[in-house]
C-alpha positions, 0 to 999 in steps of 0.5 A: 733410268740409272740408279743413284749409285750409278750416278754417283759413281759417274761423278766421282770418276769425272771429279777424279779425272778432272783432278788428275788433269789438273795435277798433270799441268805445270804450276806455272803458265797458262799451258803446259809445254815440255822442256825445250830440247831436240825430240819429244819426251817419251811416255812415262813407264807404268813403274818408276823409281824415285831418283835425284834429278836437277830440276828447273821450273819455268813459266811458259807463254807465247810471244811475238818476235821483234828486232831490238832496233828498227829504222824507218828510212824515208824517201825525200819527195824531191829525189828521183829513184833510179835503182833499188839496190837491195831486196827484202830479207837481204843483210846489209852493212852499216852505211850501205846505199839502199837506193841509187837516186838523182839528187839534182833537184835538191842540189839545185835548191841548195845552190840557190839558197847558198847564192841568196845568202851570199847576196844578202851578206853582200848587201849588208856589208855594203850598208854597214860600210856606207854607214861607217864611211859616210855618217861616222867619218863625217861626224868625226871630221865635224868633231875635229873641226869644232875641237880646233875652233874651241882651242883657238877661241879658248887661247884668244879669250885667255889672251884678252883677259890678260890684256884687260888685266893690264889695261890694254884691252877694253871690257867689251873686247874681253866679253866678246872673247869670252862669248866666242870661247863659250860658243866654240865649246858649245859647238864642240860638245854638240859635235861630240854628242853627234859622233857618239850618237851615230856610233851607238845608234841602233841599226836603221829600218833598212838594215833591220829588214836585211838582218831578218831576211838574212837570218831566214835565208841561213835557216833555210840553207841549213835545213836544206843542207841537213835534208840533202844529208839525210836524203841518201838512203843508207843503212843506219846499222848492220841489219836486215831489210825487213820491208820495201814499199810496193812502189819499190818492188815494181820496175822503175822507168829509165829516167827514175821515178818520184816515190810517194809512199801512201802508208808506212815506211818506204824502207824498213831495216832492222837489227835482228842479231838480237831479238825481243820477244814480248809475252803476257804472263798471268799475274800469279806467274809474273810475280815470280819473274825477275829482270835477268832471269834466264830464258829460252826461246823456241819457234815452230819456223826454226824446228829443233833449235832453242835460243837462250836469252834473259828477261829484260823487262817486266811491265809495271802495268797489267791489263784484265784478262777475264777474272785475272790480269796479265802483265807484259814481259820482255825477253832479249835473245841472241839470234846469231844465225838469223833464222828468227823472223820478225813478226812471228810467234815464239814460245818464251820459257822463263826459268823461275826456280831450280834445284840440283839433286831434288827427289823427283818422280814422273808427273804423270804418276801423281794423282790428286784428291780432296786430301791432297796429292798422292802416289801409289807406292810398291811395298816390301811385299809387292803390294801397292799402298797409297802415300800422300806426298808433298810436291815441289818444283815441276818442269811438266814432265817430272815433279819434285817430291819434298816428303812422303817418298825416299830415293829408290822407292818404286811407284806405279801409275794409277 
């Protein structure tokens, strides 16, 4: 059975080891990662000198690479695909044909729609001309005739009035002439009203029905034209073919085949010259991240290569993750050699703070206790003494010392 002193010593050693482990971790990110660059960092020596370094602190998380632009290219069910002109992973230029296809069915539908519109337009034109040449012309002729008769009756009535005043016409003759004048003027008003009514009359039910059919036919023709224009599968921008439906990866018969896609796009084209990486950062780290901050992207599928980018978006809404929360952060990175692959994981390192000429020591030399961080400094006589220090930035390999040590001081690893 172990004595209480042994158990107490065991717990003190465990606590010391735990504090040392916490001290060696970066102050930012849920895990520690060495600075981006070729080769792994060399182990820290047992003795080190305090020296000035340019320090940069970064928050590090993993994210998923996605193209900044993606286009899903559908295949019209009326097309017969004769040949697939691209393969997955192939770089394509904007406007490049992705498939060779037979458009005859769509062309035929378009020609039929054009003929239907032309026939309806002709029929409407005939109805309009018949209305203008029959109804309106007839009403104009009747109005002209009534106008002439009214003029004649008016002159006759004035003559009878004059003769009656001279005693050369009886009262009955005068009254009869006036009655004929009034009747002629009434007939003229009726003819003019009829002409005005025909000219301003609403269209007939037959014309209304024809107009409705013509409108529908024109809409169908326009939609077919747009459908035919979109049916040509071409690359909408410079990019890479990210995916082909399985039906397009199989041999096609000589006369082509109608492609029916069960799920997802038939073709997927993405612009991977610049990539988007979305990673989730803990809220304590996300509070230090701002749009425009520089970022470095590394990926295991591109060893020894670091890509520079910047923060393009920080999420406005987080989600719970255990006892804390995480916030999505988006980084845009250039991919000039097109080696970064969509859908794969990349490490996102966002620089949140930097300082030039900072006094720094290897992070592995720092120990933590209930009194705070400390190091072992070699005194003038070569004796090691424990010195409390105030720490600043850390990049995981080196840690800034803001107070407690001076430039040139030598320290040893515990």
